[in-house]
KOLSEDREN-705979 format. One line per field, with one value per residue (C-alpha): residue in one letter; chain; x negated, y negated, z; residue number from 1. Coordinates in steps of 0.5 Angstrom, whole numbers, plus 500, padded with zeros to 3 digits. Example, Ala and Ser with C-alpha at 12.3 -4.5 7.8 and 13.67 -1.06 7.14 Angstrom:
<sites>
resn: c(A, S)
chain: c(A, A)
x: c(475, 473)
y: c(509, 502)
z: c(516, 514)
resi: c(1, 2)
</sites>
This chain:
<sites>
resn: c(M, M, L, G, F, K, E, V, T, V, L, S, W, N, V, W, G, A, A, N, N, K, A, K, R, H, L, M, D, V, I, R, K, H, S, P, T, F, L, I, I, M, E, T, H, T, S, F, Q, K, T, Q, Q, F, W, N, R, S, G, Y, V, S, V, Q, C, V, D, A, R, G, Q, A, G, G, I, W, L, L, K, Q, N, G, S, N, I, T, A, N, V, F, E, V, Y, M, D, T, I, T, I, R, L, S, L, G, T, E, V, W, F, L, T, G, I, Y, A, S, P, T, Y, T, S, R, I, E, L, W, N, H, I, I, E, L, R, R, D, I, N, D, P, W, L, L, M, G, D, F, N, D, I, I, L, P, S, E, Q, K, G, G, T, F, S, H, S, R, A, G, A, L, Q, N, V, Y, D, K, C, N, L, M, D, I, K, T, T, G, G, I, F, T, W, N, R, T, C, S, G, N, R, M, V, F, R, K, L, D, R, A, I, A, D, V, P, W, C, M, A, F, P, D, A, Y, V, E, V, L, C, K, F, H, S, D, H, N, P, L, L, L, R, C, G, R, P, L, T, N, H, G, P, R, P, F, R, F, E, A, A, W, I, T, H, P, N, Y, H, D, I, V, K, S, A, W, G, K, N, T, G, D, I, V, N, S, L, Q, E, V, Q, Q, E, S, I, N, F, N, K, V, S, F, G, N, I, R, K, R, K, E, R, I, E, R, R, L, K, G, I, Q, S, S, L, E, R, V, D, S, A, R, L, V, Y, L, Q, R, D, L, Q, K, E, Y, D, I, I, L, S, Q, E, E, I, H, W, F, Q, K, A, R, D, D, W, I, K, L, G, D, R, N, T, K, F, F, H, T, K, T, I, I, R, R, K, R, N, K, I, H, G, L, H, L, P, N, G, I, W, C, T, D, D, S, T, L, K, D, E, A, Q, Y, Y, F, K, N, L, F, C, S, P, N, L, S, N, I, N, D, I, D, D, R, Q, L, A, P, T, L, N, D, E, A, C, H, F, L, S, K, Q, V, T, K, D, E, V, T, Q, A, L, N, Q, M, H, P, F, K, A, P, G, P, D, G, F, Q, G, I, F, F, K, Q, Y, W, H, I, V, G, D, D, V, T, H, L, V, S, V, A, F, E, T, G, E, F, P, Q, S, L, S, E, T, L, I, A, L, I, P, K, V, D, C, P, K, N, F, K, E, F, R, P, I, S, L, C, N, T, I, Y, K, L, I, T, K, I, L, V, N, R, L, R, P, F, L, N, Q, I, V, G, P, F, Q, S, S, F, L, P, G, K, G, T, T, D, N, A, I, I, L, Q, E, V, I, H, S, M, R, K, S, K, R, K, K, G, D, M, V, F, K, I, D, L, E, K, A, Y, D, N, V, S, W, E, F, L, Q, F, C, L, Q, Q, N, G, F, P, P, I, T, I, K, L, I, M, Y, C, V, S, S, S, S, L, S, I, I, W, N, G, C, R, L, P, C, F, T, P, T, R, G, L, R, Q, G, D, P, L, S, P, Y, L, F, V, L, C, M, E, V, L, S, Q)
chain: c(A, A, A, A, A, A, A, A, A, A, A, A, A, A, A, A, A, A, A, A, A, A, A, A, A, A, A, A, A, A, A, A, A, A, A, A, A, A, A, A, A, A, A, A, A, A, A, A, A, A, A, A, A, A, A, A, A, A, A, A, A, A, A, A, A, A, A, A, A, A, A, A, A, A, A, A, A, A, A, A, A, A, A, A, A, A, A, A, A, A, A, A, A, A, A, A, A, A, A, A, A, A, A, A, A, A, A, A, A, A, A, A, A, A, A, A, A, A, A, A, A, A, A, A, A, A, A, A, A, A, A, A, A, A, A, A, A, A, A, A, A, A, A, A, A, A, A, A, A, A, A, A, A, A, A, A, A, A, A, A, A, A, A, A, A, A, A, A, A, A, A, A, A, A, A, A, A, A, A, A, A, A, A, A, A, A, A, A, A, A, A, A, A, A, A, A, A, A, A, A, A, A, A, A, A, A, A, A, A, A, A, A, A, A, A, A, A, A, A, A, A, A, A, A, A, A, A, A, A, A, A, A, A, A, A, A, A, A, A, A, A, A, A, A, A, A, A, A, A, A, A, A, A, A, A, A, A, A, A, A, A, A, A, A, A, A, A, A, A, A, A, A, A, A, A, A, A, A, A, A, A, A, A, A, A, A, A, A, A, A, A, A, A, A, A, A, A, A, A, A, A, A, A, A, A, A, A, A, A, A, A, A, A, A, A, A, A, A, A, A, A, A, A, A, A, A, A, A, A, A, A, A, A, A, A, A, A, A, A, A, A, A, A, A, A, A, A, A, A, A, A, A, A, A, A, A, A, A, A, A, A, A, A, A, A, A, A, A, A, A, A, A, A, A, A, A, A, A, A, A, A, A, A, A, A, A, A, A, A, A, A, A, A, A, A, A, A, A, A, A, A, A, A, A, A, A, A, A, A, A, A, A, A, A, A, A, A, A, A, A, A, A, A, A, A, A, A, A, A, A, A, A, A, A, A, A, A, A, A, A, A, A, A, A, A, A, A, A, A, A, A, A, A, A, A, A, A, A, A, A, A, A, A, A, A, A, A, A, A, A, A, A, A, A, A, A, A, A, A, A, A, A, A, A, A, A, A, A, A, A, A, A, A, A, A, A, A, A, A, A, A, A, A, A, A, A, A, A, A, A, A, A, A, A, A, A, A, A, A, A, A, A, A, A, A, A, A, A, A, A, A, A, A, A, A, A, A, A, A, A, A, A, A, A, A, A, A, A, A, A, A, A, A, A, A, A, A, A, A, A, A, A, A, A, A, A, A, A, A, A, A, A, A, A, A, A, A, A, A, A, A, A, A, A, A, A, A, A, A, A, A, A, A, A, A, A, A, A, A, A, A, A, A, A, A, A, A, A, A, A, A, A, A, A, A, A, A, A, A, A, A, A, A, A, A, A, A, A, A, A, A, A, A, A, A, A, A, A, A, A, A, A, A, A, A, A, A, A, A, A, A, A, A, A, A, A, A, A, A, A, A, A, A, A)
x: c(919, 919, 927, 927, 925, 930, 935, 930, 931, 926, 928, 922, 924, 920, 926, 922, 924, 927, 930, 935, 942, 943, 937, 940, 947, 944, 940, 946, 950, 944, 943, 951, 951, 945, 943, 936, 931, 925, 925, 919, 920, 915, 914, 918, 916, 917, 915, 918, 920, 924, 929, 929, 936, 938, 934, 937, 944, 943, 940, 933, 926, 919, 914, 909, 909, 904, 907, 907, 901, 906, 909, 904, 904, 908, 910, 915, 915, 922, 925, 932, 935, 936, 932, 928, 922, 916, 912, 905, 901, 895, 892, 893, 889, 891, 899, 899, 901, 900, 904, 904, 911, 912, 918, 916, 910, 912, 907, 906, 904, 907, 904, 908, 904, 905, 899, 897, 898, 891, 887, 880, 884, 888, 881, 879, 886, 885, 878, 880, 886, 881, 877, 883, 884, 878, 882, 888, 889, 897, 902, 902, 907, 905, 911, 912, 910, 903, 904, 901, 902, 899, 902, 904, 911, 912, 913, 917, 914, 908, 901, 898, 891, 888, 882, 887, 891, 885, 883, 890, 890, 883, 887, 891, 886, 881, 887, 890, 897, 903, 909, 916, 921, 925, 933, 937, 932, 925, 923, 923, 921, 923, 923, 924, 918, 918, 922, 927, 923, 924, 919, 920, 915, 915, 911, 914, 914, 913, 907, 905, 900, 901, 902, 907, 911, 911, 914, 919, 921, 927, 925, 927, 927, 933, 932, 938, 941, 937, 940, 937, 930, 926, 925, 929, 930, 927, 931, 927, 931, 926, 932, 939, 945, 946, 951, 954, 952, 955, 952, 944, 943, 939, 931, 927, 921, 914, 911, 916, 911, 905, 910, 908, 916, 919, 917, 921, 927, 927, 926, 932, 937, 936, 937, 944, 947, 942, 944, 948, 943, 948, 950, 943, 940, 946, 944, 937, 939, 943, 938, 932, 936, 937, 930, 928, 932, 930, 923, 920, 922, 920, 913, 912, 915, 911, 904, 906, 907, 901, 897, 900, 898, 891, 890, 892, 887, 881, 883, 883, 877, 873, 875, 874, 871, 877, 876, 883, 884, 878, 882, 888, 885, 882, 889, 892, 887, 888, 896, 894, 890, 896, 901, 896, 896, 904, 904, 900, 904, 910, 908, 905, 911, 915, 910, 910, 904, 900, 893, 891, 890, 892, 887, 883, 887, 891, 897, 896, 896, 902, 906, 904, 906, 913, 914, 913, 917, 923, 922, 922, 928, 932, 938, 940, 944, 946, 951, 958, 961, 964, 957, 958, 952, 954, 950, 956, 954, 961, 963, 956, 958, 964, 962, 956, 961, 965, 960, 956, 963, 965, 958, 958, 966, 968, 971, 966, 969, 965, 968, 964, 968, 965, 958, 955, 952, 949, 944, 941, 935, 933, 935, 931, 929, 930, 924, 926, 933, 931, 925, 931, 936, 931, 931, 928, 922, 920, 913, 917, 921, 914, 910, 916, 916, 908, 909, 914, 911, 912, 914, 918, 925, 930, 937, 943, 941, 935, 929, 923, 919, 914, 919, 920, 913, 911, 917, 917, 916, 922, 927, 923, 928, 934, 932, 930, 936, 940, 936, 937, 944, 945, 941, 945, 952, 951, 953, 951, 954, 957, 954, 947, 948, 950, 946, 944, 943, 937, 937, 930, 929, 927, 924, 921, 927, 934, 940, 945, 947, 944, 937, 937, 935, 940, 935, 938, 935, 937, 936, 930, 934, 937, 931, 928, 933, 932, 925, 925, 929, 924, 918, 922, 924, 918, 914, 919, 921, 917, 922, 928, 925, 922, 915, 918, 919, 913, 916, 916, 913, 907, 901, 904, 905, 909, 903, 902, 908, 906, 899, 903, 908, 902, 899, 906, 906, 899, 900, 906, 902, 897, 902, 902, 908, 914, 919, 918, 919, 923, 923, 929, 928, 933, 934, 940, 942, 943, 942, 941, 948, 952, 950, 957, 957, 961, 956, 951, 954, 955, 947, 946, 950, 947, 940, 942, 941, 944, 951, 949, 944, 949, 953, 948, 946, 953, 954, 948, 950, 958, 958, 955, 958, 954, 953, 950, 944, 946, 940, 939, 946, 951, 957, 963, 962, 965, 965, 962, 964, 958, 951, 944, 941, 934, 930, 933, 927, 932, 935, 929, 929, 936, 936, 930, 935, 941, 936, 934, 941, 942, 936, 938)
y: c(265, 272, 271, 278, 282, 278, 284, 289, 293, 298, 303, 306, 312, 318, 323, 328, 334, 332, 339, 341, 339, 334, 330, 330, 328, 322, 320, 320, 316, 311, 311, 310, 304, 300, 303, 301, 300, 304, 310, 311, 318, 320, 327, 331, 338, 341, 340, 335, 340, 344, 338, 335, 337, 333, 327, 328, 328, 322, 318, 318, 320, 321, 315, 319, 325, 327, 334, 336, 341, 346, 341, 336, 329, 328, 322, 321, 314, 314, 310, 309, 311, 305, 300, 296, 295, 298, 302, 305, 309, 305, 309, 315, 316, 321, 320, 313, 311, 304, 303, 297, 294, 289, 286, 281, 277, 278, 283, 285, 291, 296, 301, 306, 309, 315, 314, 320, 321, 323, 316, 318, 319, 312, 309, 312, 310, 303, 302, 304, 299, 294, 296, 297, 289, 288, 291, 288, 281, 280, 279, 286, 289, 295, 299, 305, 309, 306, 310, 304, 298, 291, 288, 290, 287, 292, 298, 299, 305, 308, 306, 300, 301, 295, 299, 302, 296, 292, 297, 295, 288, 288, 290, 284, 280, 282, 283, 277, 280, 278, 282, 281, 278, 284, 284, 289, 291, 291, 298, 303, 310, 313, 319, 322, 324, 328, 326, 323, 317, 314, 311, 306, 303, 299, 304, 303, 296, 292, 287, 283, 278, 270, 270, 276, 272, 265, 269, 272, 267, 270, 277, 280, 288, 290, 296, 301, 306, 312, 318, 325, 323, 320, 314, 308, 307, 300, 297, 291, 286, 281, 276, 274, 274, 266, 264, 257, 255, 248, 241, 241, 234, 229, 229, 223, 225, 222, 223, 217, 212, 213, 211, 204, 202, 205, 199, 195, 200, 200, 192, 191, 197, 194, 187, 189, 190, 185, 187, 193, 199, 204, 202, 199, 207, 209, 204, 206, 214, 213, 209, 214, 220, 216, 214, 221, 223, 218, 216, 220, 227, 234, 234, 241, 240, 233, 237, 243, 237, 234, 240, 242, 235, 235, 242, 240, 234, 238, 243, 237, 234, 240, 239, 232, 226, 221, 215, 214, 221, 220, 214, 218, 224, 219, 216, 223, 226, 220, 221, 228, 227, 222, 228, 233, 228, 228, 235, 236, 230, 234, 241, 238, 234, 241, 245, 240, 243, 239, 241, 241, 234, 231, 229, 236, 239, 244, 245, 252, 252, 248, 252, 258, 255, 253, 260, 263, 258, 259, 266, 266, 262, 265, 269, 275, 279, 279, 283, 280, 280, 287, 290, 291, 289, 284, 281, 277, 270, 267, 271, 270, 262, 263, 266, 261, 255, 259, 261, 254, 250, 255, 254, 246, 245, 249, 246, 245, 248, 244, 240, 233, 232, 239, 235, 232, 226, 224, 230, 227, 224, 216, 211, 207, 200, 193, 193, 199, 197, 191, 194, 199, 194, 188, 185, 189, 186, 188, 190, 195, 198, 198, 202, 207, 208, 209, 214, 218, 224, 221, 228, 231, 234, 228, 228, 227, 221, 224, 219, 221, 217, 216, 212, 207, 206, 205, 200, 197, 190, 191, 194, 192, 186, 189, 196, 191, 187, 194, 197, 190, 190, 197, 196, 189, 193, 200, 202, 202, 205, 212, 215, 214, 219, 225, 231, 237, 243, 248, 255, 257, 264, 266, 273, 276, 279, 276, 281, 276, 268, 268, 270, 263, 256, 251, 245, 238, 234, 227, 221, 217, 210, 214, 217, 210, 208, 214, 214, 207, 209, 215, 210, 205, 211, 215, 210, 211, 218, 219, 215, 219, 226, 230, 234, 241, 239, 238, 238, 232, 228, 223, 227, 233, 240, 246, 250, 247, 251, 257, 256, 255, 261, 265, 263, 264, 271, 272, 270, 274, 280, 279, 277, 282, 279, 284, 280, 280, 275, 274, 270, 269, 268, 264, 264, 259, 261, 256, 251, 245, 247, 247, 241, 237, 230, 228, 231, 228, 221, 223, 224, 217, 213, 217, 215, 208, 207, 200, 200, 198, 203, 209, 206, 207, 214, 216, 213, 217, 224, 223, 220, 225, 230, 236, 240, 247, 248, 255, 257, 250, 247, 244, 247, 242, 238, 238, 234, 237, 236, 238, 239, 236, 236, 240, 235, 229, 225, 223, 230, 233, 227, 228, 235, 234, 229, 234, 239, 235, 234, 241, 243, 239)
z: c(359, 355, 353, 349, 356, 360, 361, 362, 368, 371, 376, 381, 385, 389, 388, 392, 387, 380, 378, 384, 383, 388, 386, 379, 381, 385, 379, 374, 379, 379, 372, 371, 376, 373, 366, 367, 361, 364, 369, 374, 377, 382, 386, 381, 384, 377, 369, 365, 360, 365, 366, 359, 357, 363, 361, 353, 356, 361, 355, 356, 352, 355, 354, 358, 363, 368, 371, 378, 381, 384, 390, 389, 385, 378, 375, 369, 365, 361, 356, 355, 348, 343, 346, 341, 346, 343, 349, 347, 352, 354, 360, 364, 371, 376, 378, 374, 367, 364, 358, 353, 352, 346, 343, 337, 339, 347, 350, 357, 361, 366, 371, 374, 380, 385, 390, 393, 401, 402, 403, 400, 393, 394, 395, 388, 385, 388, 385, 378, 378, 380, 374, 369, 371, 366, 360, 361, 359, 358, 364, 368, 373, 377, 381, 384, 391, 393, 400, 404, 407, 408, 414, 420, 419, 413, 418, 424, 429, 428, 428, 423, 420, 419, 415, 410, 409, 408, 402, 398, 400, 396, 390, 391, 392, 386, 381, 383, 384, 389, 391, 387, 391, 394, 397, 400, 405, 408, 408, 403, 406, 413, 417, 424, 428, 434, 440, 435, 433, 427, 423, 417, 412, 406, 401, 395, 392, 385, 384, 379, 377, 376, 368, 369, 375, 370, 364, 369, 374, 376, 377, 383, 386, 389, 395, 393, 398, 400, 398, 397, 398, 404, 399, 397, 389, 387, 381, 378, 374, 370, 369, 371, 367, 365, 370, 371, 378, 378, 377, 379, 383, 380, 382, 381, 377, 379, 373, 370, 374, 369, 363, 362, 360, 367, 371, 367, 367, 375, 375, 370, 373, 381, 379, 376, 383, 388, 395, 394, 395, 393, 387, 385, 386, 382, 376, 377, 377, 370, 367, 369, 366, 359, 359, 360, 354, 350, 351, 356, 354, 356, 358, 355, 348, 348, 350, 344, 339, 340, 340, 333, 331, 333, 330, 324, 324, 326, 320, 315, 318, 317, 309, 308, 312, 314, 319, 319, 322, 327, 330, 330, 333, 338, 340, 340, 345, 350, 349, 351, 357, 359, 358, 362, 368, 368, 368, 374, 377, 375, 378, 384, 386, 385, 389, 395, 398, 404, 404, 396, 393, 387, 381, 380, 374, 379, 374, 374, 382, 383, 378, 381, 388, 385, 382, 389, 393, 388, 388, 396, 396, 391, 394, 390, 395, 402, 407, 408, 415, 413, 412, 405, 400, 395, 389, 386, 385, 386, 392, 395, 394, 397, 403, 404, 404, 409, 414, 414, 414, 420, 424, 423, 424, 429, 435, 442, 448, 453, 458, 460, 466, 469, 469, 476, 473, 480, 478, 472, 470, 471, 466, 461, 464, 461, 457, 453, 452, 449, 445, 442, 440, 438, 430, 425, 421, 414, 417, 421, 415, 411, 417, 417, 410, 410, 415, 411, 406, 399, 396, 401, 398, 397, 399, 395, 391, 389, 390, 394, 398, 393, 389, 394, 396, 388, 387, 394, 391, 387, 393, 399, 401, 400, 404, 409, 409, 410, 415, 419, 419, 421, 427, 428, 427, 428, 421, 414, 407, 409, 402, 405, 410, 405, 406, 402, 406, 404, 406, 408, 410, 417, 415, 409, 406, 409, 409, 412, 413, 420, 417, 414, 417, 414, 413, 412, 406, 408, 403, 404, 406, 412, 414, 414, 419, 424, 423, 426, 432, 433, 433, 438, 442, 443, 447, 453, 453, 459, 463, 461, 460, 466, 466, 464, 457, 452, 445, 441, 447, 446, 449, 450, 446, 445, 447, 454, 456, 453, 457, 464, 462, 462, 468, 472, 469, 471, 478, 479, 477, 482, 488, 493, 497, 499, 495, 487, 482, 476, 470, 465, 458, 455, 447, 445, 438, 433, 438, 433, 430, 436, 440, 442, 439, 445, 450, 446, 447, 454, 455, 451, 456, 462, 460, 459, 452, 449, 447, 440, 439, 442, 436, 431, 433, 434, 427, 424, 427, 425, 419, 415, 409, 408, 401, 401, 396, 393, 388, 386, 385, 390, 393, 395, 400, 407, 414, 420, 427, 431, 431, 429, 422, 422, 417, 420, 424, 430, 431, 435, 440, 441, 442, 447, 451, 451, 454, 459, 462, 461, 465, 471)
resi: c(1, 2, 3, 4, 5, 6, 7, 8, 9, 10, 11, 12, 13, 14, 15, 16, 17, 18, 19, 20, 21, 22, 23, 24, 25, 26, 27, 28, 29, 30, 31, 32, 33, 34, 35, 36, 37, 38, 39, 40, 41, 42, 43, 44, 45, 46, 47, 48, 49, 50, 51, 52, 53, 54, 55, 56, 57, 58, 59, 60, 61, 62, 63, 64, 65, 66, 67, 68, 69, 70, 71, 72, 73, 74, 75, 76, 77, 78, 79, 80, 81, 82, 83, 84, 85, 86, 87, 88, 89, 90, 91, 92, 93, 94, 95, 96, 97, 98, 99, 100, 101, 102, 103, 104, 105, 106, 107, 108, 109, 110, 111, 112, 113, 114, 115, 116, 117, 118, 119, 120, 121, 122, 123, 124, 125, 126, 127, 128, 129, 130, 131, 132, 133, 134, 135, 136, 137, 138, 139, 140, 141, 142, 143, 144, 145, 146, 147, 148, 149, 150, 151, 152, 153, 154, 155, 156, 157, 158, 159, 160, 161, 162, 163, 164, 165, 166, 167, 168, 169, 170, 171, 172, 173, 174, 175, 176, 177, 178, 179, 180, 181, 182, 183, 184, 185, 186, 187, 188, 189, 190, 191, 192, 193, 194, 195, 196, 197, 198, 199, 200, 201, 202, 203, 204, 205, 206, 207, 208, 209, 210, 211, 212, 213, 214, 215, 216, 217, 218, 219, 220, 221, 222, 223, 224, 225, 226, 227, 228, 229, 230, 231, 232, 233, 234, 235, 236, 237, 238, 239, 240, 241, 242, 243, 244, 245, 246, 247, 248, 249, 250, 251, 252, 253, 254, 255, 256, 257, 258, 259, 260, 261, 262, 263, 264, 265, 266, 267, 268, 269, 270, 271, 272, 273, 274, 275, 276, 277, 278, 279, 280, 281, 282, 283, 284, 285, 286, 287, 288, 289, 290, 291, 292, 293, 294, 295, 296, 297, 298, 299, 300, 301, 302, 303, 304, 305, 306, 307, 308, 309, 310, 311, 312, 313, 314, 315, 316, 317, 318, 319, 320, 321, 322, 323, 324, 325, 326, 327, 328, 329, 330, 331, 332, 333, 334, 335, 336, 337, 338, 339, 340, 341, 342, 343, 344, 345, 346, 347, 348, 349, 350, 351, 352, 353, 354, 355, 356, 357, 358, 359, 360, 361, 362, 363, 364, 365, 366, 367, 368, 369, 370, 371, 372, 373, 374, 375, 376, 377, 378, 379, 380, 381, 382, 383, 384, 385, 386, 387, 388, 389, 390, 391, 392, 393, 394, 395, 396, 397, 398, 399, 400, 401, 402, 403, 404, 405, 406, 407, 408, 409, 410, 411, 412, 413, 414, 415, 416, 417, 418, 419, 420, 421, 422, 423, 424, 425, 426, 427, 428, 429, 430, 431, 432, 433, 434, 435, 436, 437, 438, 439, 440, 441, 442, 443, 444, 445, 446, 447, 448, 449, 450, 451, 452, 453, 454, 455, 456, 457, 458, 459, 460, 461, 462, 463, 464, 465, 466, 467, 468, 469, 470, 471, 472, 473, 474, 475, 476, 477, 478, 479, 480, 481, 482, 483, 484, 485, 486, 487, 488, 489, 490, 491, 492, 493, 494, 495, 496, 497, 498, 499, 500, 501, 502, 503, 504, 505, 506, 507, 508, 509, 510, 511, 512, 513, 514, 515, 516, 517, 518, 519, 520, 521, 522, 523, 524, 525, 526, 527, 528, 529, 530, 531, 532, 533, 534, 535, 536, 537, 538, 539, 540, 541, 542, 543, 544, 545, 546, 547, 548, 549, 550, 551, 552, 553, 554, 555, 556, 557, 558, 559, 560, 561, 562, 563, 564, 565, 566, 567, 568, 569, 570, 571, 572, 573, 574, 575, 576, 577, 578, 579, 580, 581, 582, 583, 584, 585, 586, 587, 588, 589, 590, 591, 592, 593, 594, 595, 596, 597, 598, 599, 600, 601, 602, 603, 604, 605, 606, 607, 608, 609, 610, 611, 612, 613, 614, 615, 616, 617, 618, 619, 620, 621, 622, 623, 624, 625, 626, 627, 628, 629, 630, 631, 632, 633, 634, 635, 636, 637, 638, 639, 640, 641, 642, 643, 644, 645, 646, 647, 648, 649, 650, 651, 652, 653, 654, 655, 656, 657, 658, 659, 660, 661, 662, 663, 664)
</sites>
């Protein structure tokens, strides 16, 4: 991370004429509000010399300018007076300026781009950028008006051109570039066309290579309000001010498994509270934190320390022969190889990638995946319910707490008495009821654990499936006993059902809380209980769920209904009857989050579930407490009064049962 550049901001704006008074007023207003370190001003319609007095008053000096040719083109790259960053011009090509920024030993490149509206000129520029990539070996950021898009979702109205999008996408691929996370809006340009139709496009953007994204993991672009021009200004922030978000939850590190002493630490800590899983997990958690501080340490710092020692030994061996140094070098190289393996496991665990396999020294790939995921999930600003755009972290946290507490805690208005239970689906037979409520065996618990992904995001206790799989010989008997008691009594320690809520964006650039999907991160032991319930229920679902539902049912898939719908619509179109047909599409907003627990219990009773199974299911649903994860930190807990948790293995099946009753 380049700490010296953390406070750097870059404002990019196709100002559509920099000399007129209206443009100057808006420029001055943006400068007062945001005080950007660098300015990229495009489509200036004038020479820099004619506006130099204005920029002197504003506190900016020219780094490099390409003046407009009449009303066409023009790009100015300016630096704030008093900045201690050295900016040297690296190259000027067409309406593109590349500068080298340095502060001490930290170096990166910034390219300001104004791409021509003419397609052939843009192709020439894209080819030049690909050539320029070979000359730039340091982190690289490109920002400005690209006058093109790469995805259909980057426009609204108008016609999408695959060939033109492919040309810009080729630049991304050849130069290993990616978009910087954007907030405040999807589109950066709009214009009214014939017939008062509005066309919107994402013509302006900031893109960077992987080294730049790794150097500035918190960087993001804010789309500012559009003023004089038909383009929105873009404000790039390289970092965020240090703020105290609150406590970060504990996370088990899979790399600890590779340390020879960690097995004994787990065994000793777990044995202090035999039979008490909650306290045993807390003991392992505390001992793991101490172990990480005292014995394991920071992987990156250990790696750098070994590298320095190896470098010193190798320099000494060039001057003198020493058997002791040769043996020491061999030992350090073995230790270094272990550290590389630990580093790979560390980033593999954080990347949570399903299709790539561990063990091929993919550390950089995993690191990049993690950076991209963090950038996508980080929340920098949102529209509040009153429509005001807010970037204040404290206000956003309060609004998030209020919104989701209201979502999960509002009273239900359903009336169970209005449902005609004579029209409901058949009930489970005796075989199914016996199978659901039979005694749990250790083999059944082990099977459920093996079906779980070892690196799925953990719940509040911080332990992923990999921990239980690795140390099953230590924890297995206690876990099996707890699960068995849960199926016998319908209860278990309430703290195991505590849940974290991760806010996953539904769209590329979420603008409000409705555009986030609240995914529940449940504790592994809790998921073992619900996973066993699912394994027992699945074979008998066809007894109580009709043929019109296909989700999560054995032998069926959601695509089945899509095919049936296509056939129905095709038949309707071909029909020659005098009377027409009608199709209703019903979309249930926040369907999981609005399920009434009273209605769920009614459905389970009507479907003939055994009383002890109903008790256990309702305890799983109603005993939870929720805590929102906000940019990596926990917000205060609250207790829900309705809804099913997305992320709980049991929730999809309970939802199917509720929908089956509604469909009757």
